[in-house]
N, C-alpha and C positions, 0 to 999 in steps of 0.2 A: 504494500500500500504506500502510495506517495504521501509524504508528509505535507500538511497544509501550509507549513511555513517554509517550504522550498522556494527557490527563487521566483519561478513563474507565478505561483499562487500568491506570493507576497506582493509582487508587482500588481497583480489583479486587484487585491484588496486595497492597496494604496490608491490605485486609480479610481476605484469605486467610491472610496471615502472622499476623495477630492471632488468627484462629480456630484456627490450628495451635498457637499458644502456649497457648491455653485447653485444647485437647485434650491437650497434654502434661501439664497439671496435674490434669485430672479427666476420667475416662471418663464419657461421657454417652450416654443414649438419644436417638435422633432425636425431635424435638418433634412431638406430635400434638395436634389439637384435639378429636378424637372418641374419646379413650381410654376414655370411659365406655361405649362400645359394643364395645370390644376390650380387656378387662381384662388379657389375657395380655401386652400390651405393657408393662405396668408391674408385674405381680405373677405369679410362676409358680404361686402357689396357686390362681389362677383356672382352671387347666387342668381341664376336665371339669365345671365348675360349672354350665354350661347343661344338662348331662345329655343333650346331643345332639351329634352330629358337626357342627361348623361350620367353614367356611372364610371367611377375610376377606382382602381386598386393599385397600391404602391407597396413594394417590398424592398427594403434596404438592408443590406448586410455589410458589416465592416470587418476589417482584419486589423487587429492591433499588433500583429507580429507573430512569428512562428513560436509555437509552444505556449501561447497565452490563450486560454479558453475564455468564454464569456464576453466576446466582442459584441459591440452594439448591434441590435437587430430591431428594425422598425417595420410595423405593418400598419397601413392606413387604408381606410375605405371611405369614399366620399361620393356624394351625389347631389345634384341640384337640378331644378327645373322651373319653368315659368308657370304661374297659376293661370286660371281662365282669364283673369284680368291681366293683359300683357304687360302692365306696369309693375307687377309684383312677382317676386321669385322666392323660392325656399331652397335651403340647402342643409345637408347633414354631413358632419365629419366625425369619424370614429378612428381612434389611433391607439396603438399599443407599442411601447418602446421599452427595450430592456438592454442593460449594459452590465454584465457581471451580476452582482447581487442587487443592483438598482433597477427598479421598474417604474414606468410612468405610463398611464393610460388616461383616456378622457373622451368626451363626446361633446359636440357643440352643434346647436341648431341655429341656422342663419336665416335672416329675413331681409329682403332688399326691395327698395322702391325705385323704379327707373322712370325718367322723363326724357323727352327729346331736348337736346341742347345743341344748337348749331348743326353741324354735319354729323353729330354722333348722339350719344346718350349719356346722361349722368345718372349714376346709380348710387344710392345711399343705403347702407346696410348696417345691421346690428346682429349680434349673436350672443347666446347665453349657453352655458354649459358648466363643465367641471373638469378638473385634473385630479388624478389620484396618484400620489407618489408613495413608493414603498421601498424599504431597504431590508432585505431578508438575509441576515447573517447567521441564521440558525442552522448550523452544519452538524452532521452526525459524527464525523470522524476527526474531531479536533484533538490536539494534544492536551489542551486544558478545557474540558467541556463546561467548566464553571466560569469561564471568562465572560464577564457581564457584557462585553461588546457583541457577543455572538448568541446571547440567550433568547432574543425575541425579534420579531419583525416590527419595524417602525412603519406605520401607515398614516398617511395624511390625505384628507379629502378637502379640496379647495374649489368652491364655486367661483365662477368668474364671468365677466361680460366683456364684449368687444364691439368695436364700431369701425366703419370705414367708408370711404368715398372712392368712386371709380368712374372715370370718364373714358369713353372709348369710341372710336370711329373705325371704318374699314382700314385706315392707314396708320393709326397711332393710338396709344393708350397711356394713361397715367393714373396712378392710384396712391392713396394714403390710407393707412390702416393702423388701428390700435387693437390687435387681436386679443390682448389680455390687459384690461385697464387696471384691475385690482392688483396691488402688490402685497405680497405676504412676507412675514418674517417668522423665523423659527423661535419657538418659546417652549422649552421643556418638551422637546421632541414633537411638538404640535405646531401648526401654523395659525397665525392670527393676521387679520388684515391690518396693514399699516394705516393708521387713521389721522396722523398729524399732517399738517399742511405741507411740510417739507418732504413728506414721503410720497405725495401725489406727483410722480414724475413720469407717468406713462412708461413703465419699464420695458414694454415692447412696442416700438414704433417702426413702421415700415413705409418707405417712400420708394416708388418704383415707376418705371416708364419704359417705353420702347416704340418703335415704328417699323413699318414694312416698306421696303424699297424694291419694287419689281424691276428687274433688269429686262425681262421679256415675259412672255406668257408662261414659260415653264421654269423660270428661275427667279427666286426672291431672296433678298437678304433681310434678316430680322434682328437687328441689334437691340439690346435692352440692358437695363441696369437696375440694381436693387441696393438701397441703403437701409440698414437696420440698426436701430439703437436698442441695445439689450444689455442689462446688467452694468450700466454706466460705461459701456463700450460701444463703439461704432464699427460696423462691419459693412463691407461693400462687395457686390458681385458685378462683374462685367461679362455680358453674354453676347454671343453672336451666332445665330442659326441661319442656315441656308435651306430654303425649301425648293425641292426639285420635282419636276414632272407634275405640276399642279398640286403640290404639297403631298403627293403620295409617298415621298421619301424626304427625310429631313436629317441634316447633320448639323452639329453645333459644338461649340467650345465655350467653357465658362471658367473665368478666373475669379477665385474667391480670396479675400484677404486672409492672412495667416498662411500664405504659401501653399494654396491648394488649387489644382487645375482639374477640370472635369471635361470629358468628351461625351457627347450625347448622340444618339441616333433614334429616329422614330420612323416606323412604317405605318402607312394607312392602307387598310384593305376595306374599301367601302366605309362602313360606319365604325369599324374596329381600328383602334390605334394601339400599337405595341411600341413601347419606348424602353431604351436602355441607357444608363449613364454609368461611367466609371470615374471615380475620383482618385487622385493620387497626389502625393506631396511633391513640391518642386522647391529646390534650394535647400532642403533639409533632408539629407539622406537617411537620417535616423528616425524620421517621423513615422508614426504608426496609424495614420488616418486614411488609408486606402479603403474604398468601399465600392460595392456593386448595387445598382438600383434598377429594378424592373417595374415598368408601369403598364397597366392595361386600362384602356378607356373605350367605352362604347357609347356612341351617340344615337339616341332614338329620334330620328328626324320626323317628328310627328306634329310640329307646331308651325313655325314660320321660318323664312330664310334668315340666317344669322347675320348680324353686323358685328364682326369681331376680327381683329387683325391677325389672329392665329388661324382663321379659316380662309378659304379662297376669296379673292377680291372679285 
């Protein structure tokens, strides 16, 4: 039997405790590389904007390095659709995220109201739901089974709300969102809402935008960017996708701050989209944040023609 305090297990435990400490200070969404194809993951105002019923599933697996088990795994299911009133949309996001002994899951219901504005539409959205964080250090084969650090599972339930705005035309889009407005602080292994004025800092703020530049009928370039303020830090993504053959095939590259690069590919077979992304570190040979991400999306084209820059113009 391997000893739990061998090198690899010790590294895993240290990483988990560090991640748990970060979670105590800032509530965060699981990380995605293909969020440009699933806007509901970052903005409730996206609900119904495709003007068709669509369902999406994302599975993301990470590799922390050889010999280290418990690398992060994320599963997400989302769907959104317009209501009978074409100005209204609903969406639902459910996710489960696990890294070693740390688990995070949650569900959010989104509601959006859209109006025509200029050549496009302005959508205002809100969402409500919860996050559940857990730290399970109760292991059966410890050297010291009475170690208080490993005796029980720490579980926290945190309701939250979010809001966002989203303006889109067939050629460009811009969005601003606060996916989780309430900030929590750890108190005796439990979470409590920060209620002082200085604590109301919108710990998760996202500003993003992009446009579509058609070179000809079969080839388009789609640059976009995302700025995120989370945990008193600012992160930036720079993306550039190329749509080929009427968007039946798409290739892209994404640069993320903290020295990460992602390459993306998407295939469209009628109403079915299959996407893949691979993240890998650059500039830091010892980094351990490579990941694979698979996306499946199906659009039920049962309403009206969409006005959206990620669909055909």
